[in-house]
NUMI-839801 format. One record per residue (C-alpha): residue in one letter; residue number from 1; x, y, z. Coordinates in steps of 0.05 Angstrom, whole numbers, plus 5000, padded with zeros to 4 digits. Example, Ala and Ser with C-alpha at 12.3 -4.5 7.8 and 13.67 -1.06 7.14 Angstrom:
// residues 2
<r 'A' 1 <5246 4910 5156>>
<r 'S' 2 <5273 4979 5143>>
// end
This chain:
// residues 556
<r 'X' 1 <8100 7898 0482>>
<r 'X' 2 <8063 7964 0484>>
<r 'X' 3 <7993 7970 0513>>
<r 'X' 4 <7961 7973 0444>>
<r 'X' 5 <8001 7912 0420>>
<r 'X' 6 <7978 7872 0480>>
<r 'X' 7 <7906 7893 0468>>
<r 'X' 8 <7909 7876 0394>>
<r 'X' 9 <7932 7805 0411>>
<r 'X' 10 <7874 7794 0459>>
<r 'X' 11 <7825 7738 0445>>
<r 'X' 12 <7759 7771 0457>>
<r 'X' 13 <7692 7735 0466>>
<r 'X' 14 <7630 7758 0429>>
<r 'X' 15 <7594 7806 0475>>
<r 'X' 16 <7523 7776 0471>>
<r 'X' 17 <7543 7705 0492>>
<r 'X' 18 <7588 7734 0545>>
<r 'X' 19 <7531 7776 0573>>
<r 'X' 20 <7485 7716 0573>>
<r 'X' 21 <7534 7669 0607>>
<r 'X' 22 <7565 7717 0658>>
<r 'X' 23 <7509 7767 0673>>
<r 'X' 24 <7445 7730 0655>>
<r 'X' 25 <7425 7782 0604>>
<r 'X' 26 <7383 7763 0544>>
<r 'X' 27 <7401 7785 0472>>
<r 'X' 28 <7338 7829 0472>>
<r 'X' 29 <7368 7870 0530>>
<r 'X' 30 <7429 7887 0489>>
<r 'X' 31 <7441 7933 0430>>
<r 'X' 32 <7506 7907 0399>>
<r 'X' 33 <7556 7955 0368>>
<r 'X' 34 <7594 7903 0327>>
<r 'X' 35 <7616 7838 0359>>
<r 'X' 36 <7651 7862 0422>>
<r 'X' 37 <7613 7920 0452>>
<r 'X' 38 <7540 7933 0467>>
<r 'X' 39 <7491 7980 0500>>
<r 'X' 40 <7450 7951 0557>>
<r 'X' 41 <7376 7968 0562>>
<r 'X' 42 <7354 8010 0621>>
<r 'X' 43 <7297 7961 0631>>
<r 'X' 44 <7348 7915 0664>>
<r 'X' 45 <7345 7959 0726>>
<r 'X' 46 <7270 7950 0733>>
<r 'X' 47 <7277 7874 0728>>
<r 'X' 48 <7332 7873 0780>>
<r 'X' 49 <7300 7922 0827>>
<r 'X' 50 <7290 7872 0884>>
<r 'X' 51 <7359 7840 0878>>
<r 'X' 52 <7407 7860 0934>>
<r 'X' 53 <7467 7903 0917>>
<r 'X' 54 <7538 7876 0915>>
<r 'X' 55 <7597 7907 0950>>
<r 'X' 56 <7624 7973 0922>>
<r 'X' 57 <7700 7980 0921>>
<r 'X' 58 <7726 8050 0907>>
<r 'X' 59 <7796 8055 0876>>
<r 'X' 60 <7832 8121 0886>>
<r 'X' 61 <7904 8143 0889>>
<r 'X' 62 <7959 8189 0913>>
<r 'X' 63 <7967 8256 0878>>
<r 'X' 64 <7985 8244 0805>>
<r 'X' 65 <8057 8252 0781>>
<r 'X' 66 <8094 8246 0715>>
<r 'X' 67 <8116 8178 0740>>
<r 'X' 68 <8046 8150 0735>>
<r 'X' 69 <8003 8114 0788>>
<r 'X' 70 <7962 8065 0748>>
<r 'X' 71 <7894 8075 0780>>
<r 'X' 72 <7853 8050 0721>>
<r 'X' 73 <7900 7992 0711>>
<r 'X' 74 <7893 7973 0784>>
<r 'X' 75 <7817 7979 0781>>
<r 'X' 76 <7815 7930 0723>>
<r 'X' 77 <7869 7884 0751>>
<r 'X' 78 <7833 7880 0818>>
<r 'X' 79 <7767 7861 0786>>
<r 'X' 80 <7801 7808 0744>>
<r 'X' 81 <7835 7782 0807>>
<r 'X' 82 <7769 7778 0845>>
<r 'X' 83 <7741 7736 0788>>
<r 'X' 84 <7803 7692 0790>>
<r 'X' 85 <7792 7676 0864>>
<r 'X' 86 <7720 7655 0851>>
<r 'X' 87 <7682 7720 0863>>
<r 'X' 88 <7632 7750 0814>>
<r 'X' 89 <7661 7819 0800>>
<r 'X' 90 <7649 7874 0749>>
<r 'X' 91 <7691 7936 0735>>
<r 'X' 92 <7661 8005 0723>>
<r 'X' 93 <7706 8058 0692>>
<r 'X' 94 <7698 8121 0652>>
<r 'X' 95 <7701 8132 0577>>
<r 'X' 96 <7764 8167 0553>>
<r 'X' 97 <7762 8236 0522>>
<r 'X' 98 <7798 8241 0455>>
<r 'X' 99 <7831 8306 0478>>
<r 'X' 100 <7880 8271 0525>>
<r 'X' 101 <7887 8212 0477>>
<r 'X' 102 <7916 8259 0425>>
<r 'X' 103 <7949 8304 0477>>
<r 'X' 104 <7995 8284 0533>>
<r 'X' 105 <7960 8237 0581>>
<r 'X' 106 <7940 8182 0531>>
<r 'X' 107 <7879 8138 0535>>
<r 'X' 108 <7842 8110 0595>>
<r 'X' 109 <7831 8036 0581>>
<r 'X' 110 <7883 8010 0630>>
<r 'X' 111 <7951 7984 0612>>
<r 'X' 112 <7995 7923 0605>>
<r 'X' 113 <7955 7860 0619>>
<r 'X' 114 <7900 7897 0657>>
<r 'X' 115 <7860 7930 0603>>
<r 'X' 116 <7789 7936 0578>>
<r 'X' 117 <7780 7919 0504>>
<r 'X' 118 <7771 7934 0446>>
<r 'X' 119 <7822 7985 0468>>
<r 'X' 120 <7826 8026 0403>>
<r 'X' 121 <7750 8033 0400>>
<r 'X' 122 <7744 8053 0473>>
<r 'X' 123 <7798 8106 0467>>
<r 'X' 124 <7771 8136 0402>>
<r 'X' 125 <7697 8141 0381>>
<r 'X' 126 <7672 8081 0420>>
<r 'X' 127 <7595 8080 0418>>
<r 'X' 128 <7589 8154 0404>>
<r 'X' 129 <7570 8177 0474>>
<r 'X' 130 <7616 8237 0476>>
<r 'X' 131 <7594 8259 0407>>
<r 'X' 132 <7521 8255 0430>>
<r 'X' 133 <7538 8297 0491>>
<r 'X' 134 <7574 8348 0447>>
<r 'X' 135 <7514 8351 0400>>
<r 'X' 136 <7464 8361 0457>>
<r 'X' 137 <7507 8415 0489>>
<r 'X' 138 <7519 8452 0424>>
<r 'X' 139 <7445 8446 0404>>
<r 'X' 140 <7429 8487 0465>>
<r 'X' 141 <7484 8537 0447>>
<r 'X' 142 <7455 8544 0377>>
<r 'X' 143 <7384 8553 0404>>
<r 'X' 144 <7407 8609 0451>>
<r 'X' 145 <7437 8650 0394>>
<r 'X' 146 <7378 8633 0348>>
<r 'X' 147 <7330 8658 0402>>
<r 'X' 148 <7369 8724 0407>>
<r 'X' 149 <7371 8731 0331>>
<r 'X' 150 <7296 8723 0324>>
<r 'X' 151 <7274 8776 0373>>
<r 'X' 152 <7298 8753 0441>>
<r 'X' 153 <7230 8747 0474>>
<r 'X' 154 <7264 8722 0538>>
<r 'X' 155 <7302 8788 0540>>
<r 'X' 156 <7368 8752 0549>>
<r 'X' 157 <7427 8797 0566>>
<r 'X' 158 <7480 8778 0515>>
<r 'X' 159 <7533 8800 0565>>
<r 'X' 160 <7508 8748 0615>>
<r 'X' 161 <7502 8685 0574>>
<r 'X' 162 <7534 8631 0617>>
<r 'X' 163 <7527 8573 0568>>
<r 'X' 164 <7585 8564 0519>>
<r 'X' 165 <7604 8511 0469>>
<r 'X' 166 <7644 8446 0473>>
<r 'X' 167 <7691 8403 0432>>
<r 'X' 168 <7722 8335 0448>>
<r 'X' 169 <7792 8358 0432>>
<r 'X' 170 <7846 8399 0466>>
<r 'X' 171 <7846 8467 0431>>
<r 'X' 172 <7871 8527 0470>>
<r 'X' 173 <7854 8574 0413>>
<r 'X' 174 <7780 8564 0426>>
<r 'X' 175 <7780 8582 0500>>
<r 'X' 176 <7756 8652 0487>>
<r 'X' 177 <7726 8672 0420>>
<r 'X' 178 <7680 8722 0387>>
<r 'X' 179 <7619 8696 0350>>
<r 'X' 180 <7564 8726 0306>>
<r 'X' 181 <7612 8764 0261>>
<r 'X' 182 <7598 8777 0188>>
<r 'X' 183 <7535 8819 0188>>
<r 'X' 184 <7463 8817 0211>>
<r 'X' 185 <7448 8750 0178>>
<r 'X' 186 <7497 8716 0225>>
<r 'X' 187 <7467 8739 0291>>
<r 'X' 188 <7491 8787 0343>>
<r 'X' 189 <7566 8791 0357>>
<r 'X' 190 <7585 8771 0428>>
<r 'X' 191 <7641 8736 0467>>
<r 'X' 192 <7638 8661 0475>>
<r 'X' 193 <7685 8603 0487>>
<r 'X' 194 <7694 8528 0485>>
<r 'X' 195 <7704 8477 0540>>
<r 'X' 196 <7725 8405 0529>>
<r 'X' 197 <7665 8359 0525>>
<r 'X' 198 <7681 8322 0590>>
<r 'X' 199 <7675 8389 0627>>
<r 'X' 200 <7605 8400 0599>>
<r 'X' 201 <7547 8402 0648>>
<r 'X' 202 <7511 8355 0600>>
<r 'X' 203 <7565 8303 0614>>
<r 'X' 204 <7555 8313 0689>>
<r 'X' 205 <7480 8308 0682>>
<r 'X' 206 <7484 8244 0641>>
<r 'X' 207 <7530 8213 0693>>
<r 'X' 208 <7485 8232 0752>>
<r 'X' 209 <7417 8214 0722>>
<r 'X' 210 <7385 8148 0740>>
<r 'X' 211 <7332 8148 0685>>
<r 'X' 212 <7313 8181 0620>>
<r 'X' 213 <7260 8223 0655>>
<r 'X' 214 <7310 8248 0706>>
<r 'X' 215 <7359 8264 0649>>
<r 'X' 216 <7306 8306 0614>>
<r 'X' 217 <7287 8343 0678>>
<r 'X' 218 <7359 8359 0695>>
<r 'X' 219 <7374 8383 0624>>
<r 'X' 220 <7314 8429 0628>>
<r 'X' 221 <7342 8460 0692>>
<r 'X' 222 <7408 8481 0660>>
<r 'X' 223 <7423 8554 0672>>
<r 'X' 224 <7437 8588 0605>>
<r 'X' 225 <7444 8660 0629>>
<r 'X' 226 <7404 8719 0655>>
<r 'X' 227 <7354 8769 0627>>
<r 'X' 228 <7367 8843 0628>>
<r 'X' 229 <7329 8849 0694>>
<r 'X' 230 <7371 8793 0726>>
<r 'X' 231 <7321 8736 0720>>
<r 'X' 232 <7354 8667 0712>>
<r 'X' 233 <7338 8635 0645>>
<r 'X' 234 <7338 8559 0637>>
<r 'X' 235 <7343 8510 0579>>
<r 'X' 236 <7270 8492 0588>>
<r 'X' 237 <7252 8565 0576>>
<r 'X' 238 <7278 8554 0505>>
<r 'X' 239 <7242 8486 0501>>
<r 'X' 240 <7310 8455 0486>>
<r 'X' 241 <7310 8398 0536>>
<r 'X' 242 <7266 8350 0497>>
<r 'X' 243 <7310 8351 0435>>
<r 'X' 244 <7373 8347 0478>>
<r 'X' 245 <7346 8285 0513>>
<r 'X' 246 <7329 8255 0445>>
<r 'X' 247 <7402 8262 0425>>
<r 'X' 248 <7422 8226 0489>>
<r 'X' 249 <7372 8169 0488>>
<r 'X' 250 <7426 8118 0469>>
<r 'X' 251 <7483 8151 0506>>
<r 'X' 252 <7449 8141 0573>>
<r 'X' 253 <7451 8065 0564>>
<r 'X' 254 <7513 8033 0596>>
<r 'X' 255 <7568 8007 0550>>
<r 'X' 256 <7586 7934 0561>>
<r 'X' 257 <7655 7910 0541>>
<r 'X' 258 <7705 7861 0571>>
<r 'X' 259 <7773 7858 0603>>
<r 'X' 260 <7832 7822 0572>>
<r 'X' 261 <7811 7763 0616>>
<r 'X' 262 <7741 7763 0586>>
<r 'X' 263 <7707 7790 0648>>
<r 'X' 264 <7647 7838 0637>>
<r 'X' 265 <7662 7912 0645>>
<r 'X' 266 <7621 7976 0641>>
<r 'X' 267 <7656 8035 0608>>
<r 'X' 268 <7607 8093 0612>>
<r 'X' 269 <7611 8168 0623>>
<r 'X' 270 <7674 8209 0626>>
<r 'X' 271 <7675 8273 0667>>
<r 'X' 272 <7745 8298 0687>>
<r 'X' 273 <7758 8298 0762>>
<r 'X' 274 <7798 8363 0761>>
<r 'X' 275 <7741 8403 0729>>
<r 'X' 276 <7680 8359 0740>>
<r 'X' 277 <7661 8303 0788>>
<r 'X' 278 <7705 8249 0755>>
<r 'X' 279 <7663 8185 0762>>
<r 'X' 280 <7629 8137 0714>>
<r 'X' 281 <7553 8139 0708>>
<r 'X' 282 <7506 8126 0766>>
<r 'X' 283 <7466 8080 0720>>
<r 'X' 284 <7526 8036 0704>>
<r 'X' 285 <7547 8032 0777>>
<r 'X' 286 <7477 8015 0802>>
<r 'X' 287 <7467 7964 0746>>
<r 'X' 288 <7534 7931 0761>>
<r 'X' 289 <7516 7927 0836>>
<r 'X' 290 <7454 7886 0816>>
<r 'X' 291 <7491 7842 0766>>
<r 'X' 292 <7551 7823 0808>>
<r 'X' 293 <7573 7811 0880>>
<r 'X' 294 <7632 7859 0876>>
<r 'X' 295 <7638 7924 0836>>
<r 'X' 296 <7706 7956 0828>>
<r 'X' 297 <7702 8029 0806>>
<r 'X' 298 <7751 8087 0803>>
<r 'X' 299 <7748 8161 0817>>
<r 'X' 300 <7792 8206 0776>>
<r 'X' 301 <7861 8233 0797>>
<r 'X' 302 <7881 8233 0870>>
<r 'X' 303 <7834 8221 0929>>
<r 'X' 304 <7831 8296 0944>>
<r 'X' 305 <7794 8307 0878>>
<r 'X' 306 <7762 8243 0852>>
<r 'X' 307 <7746 8206 0917>>
<r 'X' 308 <7720 8269 0951>>
<r 'X' 309 <7672 8283 0893>>
<r 'X' 310 <7653 8209 0886>>
<r 'X' 311 <7629 8211 0958>>
<r 'X' 312 <7604 8282 0966>>
<r 'X' 313 <7570 8288 0898>>
<r 'X' 314 <7557 8220 0866>>
<r 'X' 315 <7542 8180 0928>>
<r 'X' 316 <7501 8236 0958>>
<r 'X' 317 <7456 8240 0896>>
<r 'X' 318 <7454 8166 0879>>
<r 'X' 319 <7443 8140 0949>>
<r 'X' 320 <7501 8093 0946>>
<r 'X' 321 <7565 8088 0987>>
<r 'X' 322 <7631 8052 0978>>
<r 'X' 323 <7644 7994 1026>>
<r 'X' 324 <7720 8001 1022>>
<r 'X' 325 <7773 8044 0989>>
<r 'X' 326 <7836 8019 0954>>
<r 'X' 327 <7889 8074 0950>>
<r 'X' 328 <7938 8063 0894>>
<r 'X' 329 <8010 8086 0902>>
<r 'X' 330 <8076 8072 0867>>
<r 'X' 331 <8146 8076 0896>>
<r 'X' 332 <8164 8121 0838>>
<r 'X' 333 <8107 8170 0851>>
<r 'X' 334 <8123 8173 0925>>
<r 'X' 335 <8196 8188 0910>>
<r 'X' 336 <8174 8244 0863>>
<r 'X' 337 <8132 8273 0920>>
<r 'X' 338 <8195 8268 0962>>
<r 'X' 339 <8232 8314 0914>>
<r 'X' 340 <8264 8266 0864>>
<r 'X' 341 <8263 8288 0791>>
<r 'X' 342 <8232 8242 0738>>
<r 'X' 343 <8299 8221 0708>>
<r 'X' 344 <8324 8194 0775>>
<r 'X' 345 <8262 8156 0797>>
<r 'X' 346 <8292 8088 0779>>
<r 'X' 347 <8347 8096 0831>>
<r 'X' 348 <8335 8072 0902>>
<r 'X' 349 <8325 8132 0948>>
<r 'X' 350 <8296 8114 1016>>
<r 'X' 351 <8303 8185 1043>>
<r 'X' 352 <8261 8215 0988>>
<r 'X' 353 <8212 8157 0992>>
<r 'X' 354 <8202 8169 1066>>
<r 'X' 355 <8189 8243 1053>>
<r 'X' 356 <8142 8228 0996>>
<r 'X' 357 <8101 8182 1041>>
<r 'X' 358 <8070 8245 1070>>
<r 'X' 359 <8027 8250 1008>>
<r 'X' 360 <8001 8179 1017>>
<r 'X' 361 <7991 8192 1091>>
<r 'X' 362 <7948 8253 1078>>
<r 'X' 363 <7904 8215 1028>>
<r 'X' 364 <7897 8156 1076>>
<r 'X' 365 <7881 8203 1134>>
<r 'X' 366 <7828 8238 1092>>
<r 'X' 367 <7795 8173 1070>>
<r 'X' 368 <7798 8141 1140>>
<r 'X' 369 <7785 8200 1185>>
<r 'X' 370 <7743 8248 1143>>
<r 'X' 371 <7701 8197 1105>>
<r 'X' 372 <7704 8139 1154>>
<r 'X' 373 <7726 8088 1102>>
<r 'X' 374 <7768 8026 1113>>
<r 'X' 375 <7829 8032 1067>>
<r 'X' 376 <7878 7984 1035>>
<r 'X' 377 <7939 8009 0997>>
<r 'X' 378 <7957 7977 0930>>
<r 'X' 379 <8030 7984 0913>>
<r 'X' 380 <8028 7984 0837>>
<r 'X' 381 <8094 7948 0823>>
<r 'X' 382 <8149 7971 0776>>
<r 'X' 383 <8210 7928 0759>>
<r 'X' 384 <8258 7981 0788>>
<r 'X' 385 <8225 7978 0857>>
<r 'X' 386 <8274 7950 0909>>
<r 'X' 387 <8257 7905 0967>>
<r 'X' 388 <8279 7959 1016>>
<r 'X' 389 <8233 8010 0984>>
<r 'X' 390 <8173 7962 0985>>
<r 'X' 391 <8187 7944 1058>>
<r 'X' 392 <8190 8018 1076>>
<r 'X' 393 <8122 8032 1044>>
<r 'X' 394 <8090 7972 1078>>
<r 'X' 395 <8118 7989 1146>>
<r 'X' 396 <8099 8062 1142>>
<r 'X' 397 <8028 8045 1118>>
<r 'X' 398 <8019 7999 1177>>
<r 'X' 399 <8037 8057 1223>>
<r 'X' 400 <7981 8096 1189>>
<r 'X' 401 <7930 8042 1209>>
<r 'X' 402 <7924 8008 1142>>
<r 'X' 403 <7957 7951 1103>>
<r 'X' 404 <7995 7953 1037>>
<r 'X' 405 <8000 7897 0985>>
<r 'X' 406 <8042 7892 0922>>
<r 'X' 407 <8001 7887 0858>>
<r 'X' 408 <8033 7862 0794>>
<r 'X' 409 <7972 7864 0749>>
<r 'X' 410 <8006 7906 0695>>
<r 'X' 411 <8055 7849 0681>>
<r 'X' 412 <8014 7789 0703>>
<r 'X' 413 <7941 7809 0696>>
<r 'X' 414 <7892 7786 0749>>
<r 'X' 415 <7941 7734 0775>>
<r 'X' 416 <7987 7791 0796>>
<r 'X' 417 <7933 7822 0841>>
<r 'X' 418 <7905 7760 0875>>
<r 'X' 419 <7938 7777 0942>>
<r 'X' 420 <7905 7846 0938>>
<r 'X' 421 <7838 7814 0920>>
<r 'X' 422 <7841 7766 0980>>
<r 'X' 423 <7858 7824 1025>>
<r 'X' 424 <7799 7866 1000>>
<r 'X' 425 <7750 7808 1009>>
<r 'X' 426 <7776 7794 1079>>
<r 'X' 427 <7771 7867 1098>>
<r 'X' 428 <7701 7872 1070>>
<r 'X' 429 <7679 7812 1112>>
<r 'X' 430 <7707 7844 1175>>
<r 'X' 431 <7690 7917 1162>>
<r 'X' 432 <7639 7950 1206>>
<r 'X' 433 <7654 8022 1184>>
<r 'X' 434 <7604 8064 1144>>
<r 'X' 435 <7623 8118 1095>>
<r 'X' 436 <7603 8189 1114>>
<r 'X' 437 <7599 8255 1078>>
<r 'X' 438 <7648 8311 1090>>
<r 'X' 439 <7592 8362 1101>>
<r 'X' 440 <7517 8365 1107>>
<r 'X' 441 <7469 8392 1054>>
<r 'X' 442 <7447 8451 1097>>
<r 'X' 443 <7517 8478 1108>>
<r 'X' 444 <7526 8546 1072>>
<r 'X' 445 <7563 8543 1006>>
<r 'X' 446 <7623 8582 1032>>
<r 'X' 447 <7629 8533 1090>>
<r 'X' 448 <7626 8474 1043>>
<r 'X' 449 <7683 8503 1003>>
<r 'X' 450 <7722 8516 1068>>
<r 'X' 451 <7708 8445 1092>>
<r 'X' 452 <7740 8415 1030>>
<r 'X' 453 <7798 8465 1030>>
<r 'X' 454 <7814 8457 1104>>
<r 'X' 455 <7798 8384 1118>>
<r 'X' 456 <7820 8353 1052>>
<r 'X' 457 <7871 8401 1022>>
<r 'X' 458 <7904 8424 1087>>
<r 'X' 459 <7893 8497 1070>>
<r 'X' 460 <7891 8548 1125>>
<r 'X' 461 <7854 8601 1086>>
<r 'X' 462 <7808 8609 1025>>
<r 'X' 463 <7809 8674 0986>>
<r 'X' 464 <7766 8703 0931>>
<r 'X' 465 <7754 8773 0904>>
<r 'X' 466 <7690 8812 0915>>
<r 'X' 467 <7659 8791 0848>>
<r 'X' 468 <7667 8717 0864>>
<r 'X' 469 <7640 8726 0935>>
<r 'X' 470 <7580 8763 0906>>
<r 'X' 471 <7566 8705 0858>>
<r 'X' 472 <7570 8655 0916>>
<r 'X' 473 <7522 8698 0956>>
<r 'X' 474 <7474 8701 0896>>
<r 'X' 475 <7475 8626 0886>>
<r 'X' 476 <7466 8616 0961>>
<r 'X' 477 <7398 8649 0957>>
<r 'X' 478 <7368 8593 0915>>
<r 'X' 479 <7419 8536 0915>>
<r 'X' 480 <7452 8534 0983>>
<r 'X' 481 <7435 8460 0988>>
<r 'X' 482 <7478 8436 0930>>
<r 'X' 483 <7547 8404 0940>>
<r 'X' 484 <7610 8438 0915>>
<r 'X' 485 <7652 8411 0857>>
<r 'X' 486 <7723 8436 0867>>
<r 'X' 487 <7761 8448 0802>>
<r 'X' 488 <7836 8452 0815>>
<r 'X' 489 <7902 8423 0794>>
<r 'X' 490 <7906 8348 0807>>
<r 'X' 491 <7981 8351 0820>>
<r 'X' 492 <7980 8381 0889>>
<r 'X' 493 <7935 8388 0950>>
<r 'X' 494 <7942 8462 0938>>
<r 'X' 495 <7922 8503 0876>>
<r 'X' 496 <7996 8508 0858>>
<r 'X' 497 <8017 8446 0817>>
<r 'X' 498 <8091 8455 0837>>
<r 'X' 499 <8077 8441 0911>>
<r 'X' 500 <8090 8367 0918>>
<r 'X' 501 <8081 8322 0978>>
<r 'X' 502 <8030 8345 1029>>
<r 'X' 503 <8032 8421 1034>>
<r 'X' 504 <8000 8449 1097>>
<r 'X' 505 <7976 8519 1115>>
<r 'X' 506 <7971 8544 1043>>
<r 'X' 507 <7919 8592 1016>>
<r 'X' 508 <7868 8566 0966>>
<r 'X' 509 <7850 8619 0915>>
<r 'X' 510 <7781 8616 0884>>
<r 'X' 511 <7782 8648 0814>>
<r 'X' 512 <7709 8638 0796>>
<r 'X' 513 <7647 8597 0810>>
<r 'X' 514 <7595 8568 0762>>
<r 'X' 515 <7527 8540 0780>>
<r 'X' 516 <7513 8474 0746>>
<r 'X' 517 <7439 8480 0760>>
<r 'X' 518 <7418 8417 0724>>
<r 'X' 519 <7473 8374 0753>>
<r 'X' 520 <7459 8407 0820>>
<r 'X' 521 <7528 8427 0843>>
<r 'X' 522 <7570 8490 0846>>
<r 'X' 523 <7635 8487 0806>>
<r 'X' 524 <7690 8523 0844>>
<r 'X' 525 <7749 8543 0798>>
<r 'X' 526 <7814 8546 0837>>
<r 'X' 527 <7880 8576 0815>>
<r 'X' 528 <7896 8571 0741>>
<r 'X' 529 <7855 8509 0725>>
<r 'X' 530 <7831 8507 0652>>
<r 'X' 531 <7765 8478 0627>>
<r 'X' 532 <7794 8472 0557>>
<r 'X' 533 <7864 8440 0557>>
<r 'X' 534 <7917 8454 0505>>
<r 'X' 535 <7962 8407 0467>>
<r 'X' 536 <8035 8398 0489>>
<r 'X' 537 <8093 8416 0443>>
<r 'X' 538 <8097 8344 0420>>
<r 'X' 539 <8026 8316 0424>>
<r 'X' 540 <8012 8242 0426>>
<r 'X' 541 <7975 8250 0360>>
<r 'X' 542 <8043 8255 0325>>
<r 'X' 543 <8057 8182 0344>>
<r 'X' 544 <7989 8154 0325>>
<r 'X' 545 <7984 8122 0256>>
<r 'X' 546 <7945 8069 0218>>
<r 'X' 547 <7971 8018 0168>>
<r 'X' 548 <7942 8004 0099>>
<r 'X' 549 <7909 7944 0131>>
<r 'X' 550 <7874 7986 0183>>
<r 'X' 551 <7917 7969 0244>>
<r 'X' 552 <7926 8029 0291>>
<r 'X' 553 <7993 8042 0324>>
<r 'X' 554 <8020 8092 0374>>
<r 'X' 555 <7956 8095 0416>>
<r 'X' 556 <7968 8085 0491>>
// end
C-alpha cells in the first residue's frame, strides 16, 4: 500500500481524550481543530516550569540522495519504538510546505507504518500556520509600499528595500518581479520578488520564539531596508509588529496530533534546512521535554545543514542541547554516494558501498568530534539490502567509533525499531558527553562562516566578491554576535550538488548574505541555492486527485 493508503486506514483516537490520558492535559488547555488535531495553550509551559526536562534525541542523516534516507520516518518510528518498550516518548517534527508536496519531494509526515496522522491534513492546510505566516509577512510588505506611497516619512530608499513577499508554493516566475505598475494610484514602480513561505524570516522567528512577547519583539526588529542616508529601518518603525503578532497568535501554539500507533506528536513550524535553520519550534520542543521522558526530533536534510543549525542556532538561542544523535543512513544512499546511479541501486555493490561510506564517516566525525555528541547509526532498511551490505555498514561504523542498528519501522512500525530504541536508551544511560557549539558568539562573522565551511564541509577556502564582503563588514559593526545560517545545496558537502561522497579541499562560494535581524542570524547564500524553488517537469500535483466522496489520492 502507498503511504496515503496506510494513513487512511489508520484508527485514530480523538485528540482530547488522548491528550488527557497520555500527557495529563485538560480539555481547557486544548483548542481542537476537528477530532484529531489540536492547538496546545502556551499556559502549559508556565504550569510545567518546575518539572525536569526529558532526554532530547536528535535525528539527522547522511547527505540526501534521490534514493531517499527516511529521516522523518525514522524519527517517528524511533519514538513509537520507545513507547513500545515502556518509555514515555513524544516526537517533534516540522510542518510540511505545500510547495514540495505539489513539487518533487512530496510531503513530510513520515512514510509506511511510521507516520503522523491525519496525513492529508498535515501535508496540506493543517491548522493554517503557514497561511498565518504568509499573511504576517505580506502584511509587512504591503505596509512598506503603502508607507512609500503616502509620503515616505522614513525616507526609505526604494532601491534598498530588503523585505520581499512570500508564497507557500513553488513558483519560479515570481523570483524576481516588478511591482507598482499601472500609474500613480498603484504606488511607485520598483523591483521585488517572492520567496517560499518556509524561507521567510517570520517563519524563523516563530520557530525561535519562546513566548508571544518574544515573538512580537523579534518581529519588530525585522530589517526592512535602508533610508537614503543609510539608516537601517525596522518593522517597528512602521508600527507593523503588533498586527503581525496578532495574525500569529494561534500559529505560535504547538499542534498536537498522533502517530499511527496513537502516540502523541507535535508537528509545528517548518523552516527549510537548506535556506533556513530547519527545525521545529522551540516552544514545541520545550513543551515536549516537560511532557515526556524522551523527545525525538529531527533536523532537516543532512547533518552538515540541519544538525549544524539545530545546535549552533536553535540550541544556542533556546538554551537546550541534544543528549544523543541518531544518524540515519540507507545502503542505497551510501551506494549512490559511492558513484552508483539510481537505476542500479537495488543491485549489490560492496565496492561502491565502501566508497560511499565516506559520506557517513564525515557526518559521524562532525557530530562526534566537532559537536561532542554520542552517535548511533540507524540503517533504514530496504528489502533489496543484502546481508553482506548490512554487515559492511555495521563493521565500518564500528571502526568509526559508533554502532549501527537495522531499523525496519517503515514496514513494521515501532516494532521494527525496538532494537534501535533499546540501543538509544542504553547509550543515554551510559553517556557522559556534553554537546558543544562549533564556534563562540564573539567570533567574527567571517570566522564563523569559515568555521562551518572548513570544519563541517571540508572546504579549504571561502570566496566572495567585494560587495558581499562589504555587506559582511557592515553587518559585523552591529551584529557580529549572531550565528550564521548557511544556505547551500543539501546534496553535497560543497556548494556543487554534483559532488557526491565527502569532497575535501573544495572552495565554498558565497553569493550573498542577508541579515535576519529579528531571528538574529546571518543567512549566507552559497552557490546557486534558491529561496523560491521551481516545479519539476512532472510535478507531484499531476498525480494528486480527490474522489467524489472526498478521498484524496496521490499525496505522498
